[in-house]
C-alpha positions, 0 to 999 in steps of 0.5 A: 282447523287452519287459522291463517294470519297475513302480515306485511301490508302497508303504504308504499309509493309506485315502483316499490316492493312489499313482501306479504306473509301468511302463517297459521296458529293452528295446524301445519301448512305443510299439507295445504296448497296456498293462494293469494287473492284480492278484491276486484271490481265485478269479482268476488275475489281476484286470483293472484297466485297459488302454490302447491303444498310442496312448493313445486308448482306455482301459478299466477294471474297472467296480468301479474306474472313477472312482478309477483312471486309466491313462495313458501317455507314449510319448515317455518310454516310460512307462505309469502308473496313478493310484490315488485314494481307495485302500481296504484292499481295493486291497491287492495286488501290481500288475502291468504287462502289454504286448501287441503292438498288432496283437493288440488289448487284452483283459481276461484275463491270457492276452491279454498276452505280457509282464509285469513283476515287480509292485509291492506296494501296501498300504492300511491302514485 
């Protein structure tokens, strides 16, 4: 069982940066692809970014490319999402998700089996 724990959220002003972290108290993340999602109007959860188990390939929502960077450090059992130039519309609870690497990476929440409880991000104008 993979139990994910996010951290790093908070209240910031527009233009600021935050770095979210995702780790696990269970199995190693080394064999899992990781992704970040956030709620969005009309969607179950909106895809933000994903990264393959080895960290070689990264994928982003088109609207966030250039401001957000996903990364991971398998030696530290850690996934991260660096968010720069934050905007009020980035305000959301951000969720880390994991899926066994053999199943591939998807952009839908149903492509992932394991989820954290989320970390809230609030961006004030």
